[in-house]
NUMARVO-61864 format. One line per 2 residues: their letters; for each residue x, y, z of C-alpha. Coordinates in Angstrom, 3 decimals, decimal comma, padded with zeros to 6 digits. Each point is the difference from the previous one (the first is absolute). Example, Ala and Ser with C-alpha at 12.3 -4.5 7.8 and 13.67 -1.06 7.14 Angstrom:
# NUMARVO-61864
AS> 012,300:-004,500:007,800  001,370:003,440:-000,660
END
This chain:
# NUMARVO-61864
FD> 025,285:011,061:-031,832  -000,294:-003,644:-001,032
GY> -003,683:-000,687:000,254  -003,458:001,145:-001,017
VI> -001,894:003,254:000,307  -003,697:-000,671:000,466
TP> -002,790:002,536:-000,365  -002,887:-001,397:002,065
TN> -003,528:000,445:-001,287  -002,996:000,246:002,280
DC> -002,684:-002,270:-001,444  -002,710:001,829:001,932
YN> 000,892:003,400:-001,510  -003,359:001,401:-001,091
PD> -000,800:003,644:000,883  -003,662:-000,612:-000,918
NP> -000,361:-002,478:002,836  -001,373:001,720:003,151
DF> 002,434:-002,121:002,040  002,949:000,973:-002,198
LK> 001,844:002,116:002,560  -000,435:-002,595:002,736
NQ> 001,221:-002,787:-002,304  002,940:002,062:-001,241
TE> 001,029:000,949:003,538  -000,214:-003,615:001,166
WE> 002,068:-001,182:-002,954  002,745:002,579:000,600
WE> 000,000:-000,653:003,759  000,467:-003,725:-000,497
AM> 002,736:000,476:-002,612  002,003:002,304:002,268
HR> -000,224:-002,519:002,826  001,293:-002,810:-002,197
AS> 002,800:002,128:-001,486  003,632:-000,287:001,044
AI> 000,509:003,752:-000,463  -002,188:003,061:-000,533
VF> 001,091:003,025:-002,051  -001,844:003,275:000,489
SM> 000,281:002,414:-002,919  -000,329:003,591:001,203
DR> 000,370:001,601:-003,436  -003,181:002,001:000,560
SD> -001,793:002,846:-001,705  -003,208:001,989:000,481
AH> -001,698:-002,262:-002,531  001,248:-003,135:001,777
PG> 000,310:000,855:003,709  000,444:-003,623:001,098
VT> -002,363:000,169:002,939  -000,358:-003,789:000,175
TL> 003,787:-000,341:-000,196  000,315:002,196:003,083
VE> -002,556:-002,115:001,851  001,787:-003,219:-000,969
FG> 003,385:001,418:000,980  -001,416:000,666:003,463
MY> -001,275:-003,583:000,170  003,285:-001,643:-000,984
CD> 002,788:002,408:000,983  000,876:-002,040:003,103
NP> 000,612:-003,139:-002,093  003,420:-001,174:-001,203
NV> 000,814:000,228:-003,710  -001,853:003,251:-000,685
FV> 001,597:002,331:-002,562  -000,890:003,516:-001,154
FM> 000,582:001,682:-003,363  -000,182:003,777:000,439
PD> 001,518:002,418:-002,558  001,911:002,865:001,619
EN> -001,764:002,548:-002,166  -003,415:-001,064:001,292
TR> -000,413:002,061:003,157  -003,730:-000,433:000,579
SP> -000,794:000,069:003,712  -001,183:-003,658:000,155
NK> 003,420:-001,043:-001,318  001,702:001,923:002,799
YV> -002,219:-001,807:002,495  000,901:-003,408:-001,462
RI> 003,698:000,887:000,018  -000,130:000,901:003,705
HS> -001,617:-003,317:000,901  002,362:-001,892:-002,315
DK> 002,999:001,548:001,739  -001,423:-000,920:003,426
RD> -000,345:-003,653:-001,084  003,157:-000,269:-002,150
IP> -002,103:-000,624:-003,092  002,235:000,573:-003,036
VF> -001,105:002,873:-002,263  001,305:000,233:-003,571
NT> -000,048:002,789:-002,551  -000,567:-002,175:-003,078
LE> -002,203:-003,000:-000,645  002,988:-001,866:-001,477
DT> 002,039:000,404:003,194  -003,016:-001,022:002,076
LA> -000,610:-003,235:-001,865  003,717:-000,839:-000,093
AV> 000,054:000,277:003,797  -003,070:-002,238:000,288
VS> 001,519:-002,700:-002,204  003,274:000,172:001,934
KL> -001,851:-000,372:003,295  -002,112:-002,921:-001,189
NE> 003,118:-001,800:-001,259  001,534:-000,002:003,482
GG> -000,133:-003,256:001,889  001,684:-002,747:001,907
RK> -001,743:000,671:003,319  -002,003:-002,341:002,239
WF> -003,523:000,818:001,200  -002,187:-001,908:002,452
TS> -003,725:-000,106:000,675  -002,749:-002,289:001,245
DL> -003,743:-000,337:000,525  -001,135:002,005:-003,009
HF> -003,394:-001,740:000,015  -001,058:001,423:-003,351
SQ> -003,792:000,348:-000,383  -000,739:-001,491:003,420
ER> -002,583:002,126:001,753  000,239:-002,045:003,185
TM> 003,639:001,002:000,446  -000,739:003,628:-000,850
TF> -002,671:000,080:002,696  001,666:-001,957:002,810
SK> 003,409:001,607:-000,504  -001,702:003,425:-000,098
RP> 001,685:000,964:-003,242  -000,935:003,613:-000,839
FK> -001,593:-000,603:-003,393  -003,575:000,426:-001,173
TT> -000,011:-003,025:-002,335  002,227:-002,978:-000,732
KD> 000,803:001,592:-003,365  001,314:003,074:001,812
MD> 002,084:-002,287:002,213  001,324:-002,049:-002,907
LA> 001,041:003,043:-002,039  001,668:001,654:002,994
II> 002,098:-003,121:000,596  000,871:-000,312:-003,705
SN> 000,994:003,664:-000,114  002,164:-000,275:003,114
IN> 001,832:-002,997:-001,433  000,432:001,151:-003,593
KR> 001,271:003,470:000,917  002,722:-001,535:002,182
VS> 000,882:-003,373:-001,486  001,606:000,171:-003,447
IN> -000,124:-002,571:-002,779  003,616:-000,850:000,898
DD> -000,619:-000,673:003,716  -000,723:-003,165:001,988
LY> -003,362:-000,053:001,771  -000,580:-002,364:002,937
IL> -003,671:-000,675:000,854  -000,520:-001,908:003,239
GD> -003,429:-001,439:-000,621  -003,732:000,772:000,123
FG> -000,032:001,629:-003,422  -003,713:000,252:-000,710
ES> -002,854:-001,239:-002,124  001,810:-000,267:-003,340
AD> 003,532:-000,558:-001,289  -000,732:002,464:-002,815
YL> 000,928:002,880:002,321  003,578:-001,263:-000,004
KG> 000,218:000,581:-003,767  -000,536:003,728:000,585
LN> 002,806:000,413:002,557  003,569:001,066:-000,727
FK> 002,859:-002,437:000,608  002,793:-001,796:-001,803
NC> -000,356:-003,044:002,234  -002,750:-000,739:002,509
HF> 000,616:-002,312:002,959  -003,294:-001,181:001,454
IT> -000,308:-001,677:003,409  -003,333:-001,779:000,422
GN> -002,372:001,354:002,636  -002,851:-001,655:001,818
YE> -002,453:001,238:-002,661  001,987:-001,687:-002,785
RD> 000,399:-003,183:002,030  -003,502:-000,314:001,444
KL> -002,546:002,281:-001,666  001,110:000,919:-003,529
PE> 002,301:-002,744:-001,324  -001,144:000,790:-003,541
VL> 001,574:003,452:000,296  003,337:-001,608:000,875
KD> -000,267:-002,258:-003,062  -000,486:003,058:-002,195
IK> 002,873:001,866:001,677  002,335:-002,875:-000,853
KI> -000,850:000,467:-003,692  001,203:003,616:-000,122
DN> 003,452:000,674:-001,450  002,889:000,852:002,347
VT> -001,907:-001,086:003,123  001,518:-002,540:002,419
VY> -002,216:-001,491:002,730  001,283:-001,077:003,429
DN> -001,426:-001,439:003,194  000,851:001,456:003,428
DE> 003,775:000,410:000,593  000,938:-001,456:-003,393
CK> 001,149:003,430:-001,177  003,059:001,156:001,951
IE> 001,783:003,138:-001,125  002,252:002,782:001,247
VG> -001,741:003,331:000,456  002,156:003,027:000,746
GF> 002,690:-002,184:001,538  -002,445:-002,056:002,123
KC> -000,805:-003,673:-000,514  -003,772:-000,334:-000,463
SL> -002,463:-002,834:-000,322  -003,263:000,844:-001,750
RH> -003,288:-001,411:001,248  -003,669:000,962:000,131
EP> -000,853:-000,583:003,676  002,545:001,376:002,490
IS> 000,074:-003,047:002,305  -000,377:-002,875:-002,476
GN> 002,672:-001,716:-002,019  003,452:-001,249:000,932
KL> 001,977:001,291:002,960  002,118:002,993:-000,956
EK> 003,749:-000,458:-000,130  002,234:001,994:002,303
GE> 000,267:003,581:-001,248  -002,921:-000,487:-002,408
YA> -003,146:002,144:-000,090  -003,474:-000,712:-001,343
LY> -001,858:002,237:-002,411  -003,700:-000,782:000,233
GH> -003,573:001,196:-000,489  -003,337:-001,464:001,115
IH> -000,563:002,197:003,098  -001,098:003,124:-001,915
GR> 002,127:002,507:001,859  -001,047:-000,949:003,520
QL> 003,658:-000,142:001,047  002,573:001,525:-002,341
VK> 003,130:-001,544:001,493  000,677:-003,125:002,021
RI> 003,263:-001,312:001,395  000,061:-002,408:-002,912
GL> -000,477:002,578:-002,758  -002,320:002,343:-001,854
DV> -003,563:000,127:-001,343  000,200:001,060:-003,668
GI> -003,777:-000,104:-000,578  -001,585:003,027:-001,612
DA> -002,190:000,780:003,027  003,170:000,779:001,964
HN> 001,559:002,187:-002,706  -002,696:002,362:-001,260
YC> -001,019:-002,482:-002,739  003,454:000,217:-001,630
PV> 002,741:-002,549:-000,658  003,041:000,131:002,289
SE> 003,449:000,676:-001,424  003,112:-001,980:000,845
ED> 001,432:003,155:001,591  -002,969:000,417:002,336
IA> 000,132:-003,645:001,051  003,686:000,384:000,844
FF> -000,906:003,056:002,110  -002,537:-001,949:002,074
LN> 002,162:-003,123:000,375  002,950:002,111:001,080
AI> -002,201:001,532:002,719  -000,987:-003,479:001,210
EK> 003,603:-001,226:-000,014  001,404:003,073:001,760
GF> -002,705:-000,066:002,673  -001,630:003,296:-000,930
YD> -003,416:-001,509:000,825  -000,947:-000,858:003,572
NQ> -002,193:-002,773:001,408  -003,139:002,104:-000,332
VF> 000,447:-000,150:-003,766  000,529:-003,763:000,064
DQ> -003,226:-000,745:001,878  000,097:-003,568:-001,246
D> 002,370:-002,303:-001,884
END
């Protein structure tokens, strides 16, 4: 492993503070959302039953990049329960901590994939309300989006963001990618130009206007834009990847909405985009799906 091992310290750790447990829980919750991978250690004993670990496993077991360390000799009933749910979800379970961490490092070193997303709208309560996003606060929304990106996109992947990023470029510094390709949205053009200026200052980020970024995705020629109907006319055989409409129509004849509202607040993989574009090209969707161009 060519890198650093960091032991994080919670600055609010103070058992004498009446709000200690709340602060500690909030700190751990936020850290696990920001993490690229979560390892659950089930090396439990009567003295250390790991009740909170069991609760957290239940909260995160449906996420990608979850790993479990569980010694074979530890046959406590909670471990059996975790093993059953791990098997159901294909969560890898390892017998030694060394094997567990080696698997995590190997997974996080994978890369070379393309991921697409749009309309993150970090910290924007207006979007959370009008798009009916199922979060109690904008912080809950922001951390859910960060978690969904970082547990899928590796530090060796390319991330394409098709505009309307949010209130601050600082969120981009906490997301995984090797290269980020950013297409300006109407918020960056009209409402928050200062955010776009800050995005341009971040390493390994390239900024484009509508249709300036043309790439091949899963064998399909694609033009990336923020609004589905703006920009240059598509070339023959070319599809648009777009955002802006917040999931109101997932597919059009011209292409696919990659915004997070249409994809359970997750980025879209190159493989999934190829699946949808193949369905459009082969005519698997009828006119009732394409209710408008």
